[in-house]
C-alpha positions as CSV (number, residue, x, y, z in Angstrom):
1,M,0.0,0.0,0.0
2,R,1.4,3.4,-0.9
3,R,2.0,5.4,2.2
4,Y,3.3,8.9,3.2
5,F,4.9,9.1,6.6
6,F,4.8,12.1,8.8
7,L,6.9,13.0,11.8
8,L,5.2,15.5,14.1
9,I,7.4,17.3,16.6
10,A,5.7,19.7,19.0
11,A,7.7,22.6,20.4
12,D,5.6,24.9,22.6
13,A,2.7,26.0,20.3
14,M,4.6,25.2,17.0
15,C,4.7,21.9,15.1
16,S,7.0,20.8,12.3
17,I,6.3,18.0,9.9
18,A,8.8,15.8,7.9
19,L,7.2,14.1,4.9
20,A,8.8,11.2,3.1
21,Y,7.7,11.6,-0.6
22,E,8.0,10.3,-4.1
23,V,7.8,12.4,-7.3
24,P,4.6,11.4,-9.2
25,R,5.6,9.7,-12.5
26,V,3.0,11.8,-14.4
27,A,2.7,15.5,-13.4
28,P,-0.5,15.9,-11.4
29,K,-3.2,18.3,-12.7
30,P,-5.1,20.8,-10.6
31,L,-8.3,19.6,-9.1
32,K,-10.4,22.1,-11.2
33,E,-9.1,20.4,-14.4
34,T,-10.0,16.8,-13.4
35,Q,-12.8,16.6,-10.9
36,D,-16.3,16.1,-12.3
37,S,-19.2,17.7,-10.3
38,A,-21.6,14.9,-11.4
39,Q,-19.3,12.3,-9.9
40,V,-19.0,14.3,-6.6
41,R,-22.8,14.5,-6.5
42,A,-23.0,10.7,-6.9
43,H,-20.7,10.3,-3.8
44,E,-22.9,12.7,-1.9
45,E,-26.1,11.0,-2.9
46,R,-24.8,7.6,-1.9
47,V,-23.8,8.6,1.6
48,H,-27.1,10.4,2.1
49,R,-28.9,7.2,1.1
50,E,-26.8,5.1,3.5
51,T,-26.5,7.5,6.4
52,K,-28.4,6.4,9.5
53,P,-28.9,9.3,12.0
54,A,-28.5,7.0,15.0
55,L,-25.0,5.9,14.0
56,P,-22.1,7.9,15.6
57,P,-19.7,9.6,13.1
58,V,-16.2,8.3,12.7
59,V,-14.8,11.9,12.7
60,E,-16.6,14.4,14.9
61,P,-18.3,17.2,13.0
62,D,-16.4,19.8,15.1
63,W,-13.1,18.3,14.0
64,I,-14.2,18.5,10.4
65,K,-15.1,22.2,11.0
66,Q,-11.7,22.8,12.6
67,I,-9.8,21.2,9.7
68,Q,-11.8,23.2,7.2
69,E,-11.1,26.4,9.1
70,L,-7.4,25.5,9.1
71,A,-7.5,25.2,5.3
72,T,-9.4,28.5,4.9
73,K,-6.8,30.2,7.1
74,N,-3.7,28.9,5.4
75,S,-4.5,27.7,1.8
76,H,-4.2,30.2,-1.0
77,R,-5.0,27.6,-3.7
78,E,-8.3,27.5,-5.6
79,S,-10.7,24.8,-4.1
80,M,-8.3,24.4,-1.2
81,P,-7.4,20.8,-2.2
82,V,-6.2,18.0,0.1
83,E,-3.2,16.1,-1.1
84,S,-3.0,13.3,1.5
85,C,-5.7,11.8,3.6
86,K,-5.3,8.7,5.7
87,F,-7.3,7.0,8.5
88,I,-6.5,4.0,10.6
89,F,-9.1,2.1,12.5
90,R,-8.9,0.1,15.7
91,K,-10.2,-3.5,15.6
92,D,-13.6,-2.3,17.1
93,G,-14.0,0.2,14.3
94,S,-13.2,3.3,16.3
95,L,-10.6,5.8,15.0
96,A,-7.0,5.2,15.9
97,H,-5.2,7.7,13.7
98,L,-5.8,10.3,11.0
99,E,-3.5,12.5,8.9
100,I,-4.7,15.2,6.5
101,V,-2.3,17.3,4.5
102,I,-3.4,20.5,2.6
103,P,-1.0,22.3,0.2
104,T,-1.1,26.1,0.9
105,S,0.7,27.9,-2.0
106,A,-1.4,29.5,-4.7
107,T,0.3,27.7,-7.5
108,R,1.7,24.2,-7.9
109,T,5.4,23.4,-7.8
110,P,7.2,21.8,-10.9
111,N,6.9,18.0,-10.8
112,Q,10.5,17.2,-10.2
113,A,12.9,16.3,-7.4
114,G,14.6,19.0,-5.5
115,Q,11.4,20.9,-4.9
116,S,9.7,21.7,-1.7
117,H,6.2,23.0,-1.0
118,D,4.2,24.5,1.8
119,I,1.4,22.7,3.7
120,C,-0.8,22.8,6.7
121,S,-2.0,19.6,8.3
122,A,-4.2,17.9,10.8
123,S,-3.5,14.8,12.8
124,F,-5.0,12.6,15.5
125,D,-3.6,9.6,17.4
126,A,-5.9,7.8,19.8
127,K,-3.0,7.5,22.3
128,D,-3.4,11.1,23.3
129,G,-6.9,11.6,22.0
130,K,-6.3,15.1,20.7
131,L,-6.8,16.6,17.2
132,K,-3.6,18.5,16.4
133,L,-3.6,21.3,13.8
134,S,-0.4,22.6,12.3
135,D,-0.2,25.9,10.4
136,E,2.0,26.4,7.4
137,A,5.2,24.2,7.2
138,K,7.6,23.4,4.4
139,V,8.1,19.8,3.3
140,D,10.5,18.2,0.8
141,G,9.2,17.3,-2.6
142,P,6.8,18.7,-5.2
143,D,3.1,19.0,-4.8
144,L,1.2,15.7,-4.7
145,R,-2.0,14.9,-6.5
146,E,-5.0,17.0,-5.5
147,L,-7.6,14.4,-4.2
148,F,-10.6,16.5,-3.2
149,A,-11.6,20.0,-2.1
150,I,-11.7,20.8,1.6
151,D,-15.5,21.5,1.4
152,Q,-15.9,17.9,0.4
153,L,-14.3,16.6,3.6
154,P,-17.8,15.9,5.2
155,I,-18.5,13.5,2.3
156,I,-15.2,11.8,2.8
157,C,-15.9,11.4,6.5
158,Q,-19.4,10.0,5.9
159,E,-17.9,7.4,3.6
160,L,-15.8,6.3,6.6
161,V,-18.9,4.9,8.2
162,G,-19.0,2.1,5.6
163,L,-15.3,1.4,6.0
164,R,-15.9,1.2,9.8
165,R,-18.5,-1.5,9.1
166,F,-15.8,-3.3,7.0
167,Q,-13.3,-3.1,9.9
168,Q,-15.9,-4.4,12.4
169,A,-16.8,-7.2,10.0
170,F,-13.0,-8.0,9.6
171,S,-12.8,-8.5,13.4
172,A,-16.1,-10.4,13.6
173,N,-14.8,-12.9,10.9
174,G,-11.6,-13.5,12.8
175,L,-9.3,-11.3,10.7
176,K,-7.1,-9.8,13.3
177,Y,-5.9,-6.7,11.4
178,T,-6.5,-3.0,11.8
179,L,-7.3,-1.4,8.5
180,E,-5.8,1.7,7.0
181,A,-7.9,3.6,4.5
182,D,-6.3,6.2,2.2
183,V,-8.1,8.5,-0.2
184,I,-6.8,8.2,-3.8
185,L,-7.9,9.4,-7.1
186,A,-10.3,7.1,-8.9
187,P,-9.4,6.0,-12.4
188,G,-9.9,8.9,-14.8
189,E,-9.3,11.3,-11.8
190,K,-12.9,12.6,-11.9
191,S,-13.4,11.8,-8.3
192,W,-11.9,9.7,-5.5
193,A,-11.8,6.2,-4.3
194,W,-10.2,4.4,-1.3
195,E,-7.2,2.2,-1.0
196,V,-7.7,-0.2,2.0
197,A,-5.2,-2.6,3.5
198,P,-4.0,-3.9,6.9
199,S,-2.2,-1.0,8.6
200,E,0.5,-3.2,10.2
201,E,3.1,-5.3,8.4
202,Q,2.0,-8.9,7.8
203,M,4.4,-11.8,8.2
204,P,4.0,-13.2,5.7
205,N,1.9,-11.0,3.5
206,V,-1.6,-12.5,3.0
207,I,-3.9,-9.6,2.3
208,Y,-2.7,-6.9,-0.2
209,A,-4.3,-3.6,-1.0
210,M,-8.0,-3.5,-1.8
211,Y,-9.8,-0.7,-3.6
212,Y,-13.2,0.6,-2.5
213,Y,-15.4,2.6,-4.9
214,P,-18.1,4.3,-2.8
215,I,-20.4,5.3,-5.7
216,S,-21.0,1.7,-6.7
217,G,-20.2,0.1,-3.4
218,E,-17.7,-2.2,-5.1
219,L,-14.6,-3.5,-3.4
220,R,-11.8,-4.9,-5.7
221,S,-9.1,-7.2,-4.5
222,T,-6.5,-9.5,-6.1
223,A,-6.9,-13.1,-5.4
224,I,-5.9,-14.2,-1.8
225,E,-3.9,-17.5,-1.9
226,N,-5.0,-18.6,1.5
227,S,-8.5,-19.9,0.8
228,K,-9.6,-19.5,4.5
229,V,-8.6,-15.9,4.6
230,A,-10.2,-15.3,1.2
231,K,-13.5,-16.6,2.5
232,K,-13.3,-14.4,5.6
233,V,-12.6,-11.3,3.5
234,A,-15.5,-12.1,1.3
235,A,-17.8,-12.6,4.3
236,A,-16.6,-9.3,5.8
237,A,-17.2,-7.5,2.5
238,K,-20.8,-8.9,2.4
239,A,-21.4,-7.9,6.0
240,A,-20.3,-4.4,5.3
241,G,-22.6,-4.1,2.3
242,F,-19.8,-4.1,-0.3
243,H,-19.8,-6.0,-3.6
244,L,-16.5,-7.8,-3.8
245,T,-14.8,-8.3,-7.2
246,W,-11.7,-10.4,-7.5
247,V,-9.3,-9.0,-10.1
248,K,-6.2,-10.5,-11.7
249,S,-3.9,-7.6,-10.7
250,M,-4.2,-4.2,-9.2
251,D,-3.8,-2.7,-12.7
252,D,-7.5,-3.7,-12.9
253,R,-8.4,-1.5,-10.0
């Protein structure tokens, strides 16, 4: 699973962030050139159909508001896009960790090594239970892909409810992994999808990355060689309300 790692170092009221990065093979385009409003509406309509008022949110509405206010305060870019968005669950489906990174400069950097760019960020770790907000910081590497606009964060967080069900179904079916869910661009880059995989290293690897498409409710995974584990994953997907499709390779994602 592709990951970006962040080191948060608090010093009084200031935080610095170190980001391990890789230069995208194809220069990313601004969100305004790729995202399709009809696709975004489809995401929104899906979560509205599936949202049950009695269910608690994965991310507190006040946290969403604080993160949006952070972006409004610091980002000078049109749409205030998010370039990295990661969540990790506990086995019971509660939130263990989140990292959200927002580029702040008005224009994108050249897509080449040796660049740096400005960001602001939000993070949470269940160990201390606090949402941490960091104003502008400079990180190595060029701008990453623009995944979604900050005003679409409530939709993203509503989609986490379905992924929470998947985590709970993982545990209920004897799959003792905590899941990490990263927002990625969907094929065609007109909206987003989710890359989902065990958050911890497996010895040996059994379950590789899966791709969840919220609009259709489809979960795609390569074949799992361990037949018992494959059956458990299929049962977990069904319990979560996902339609599981086995694919030959993740090129078919």
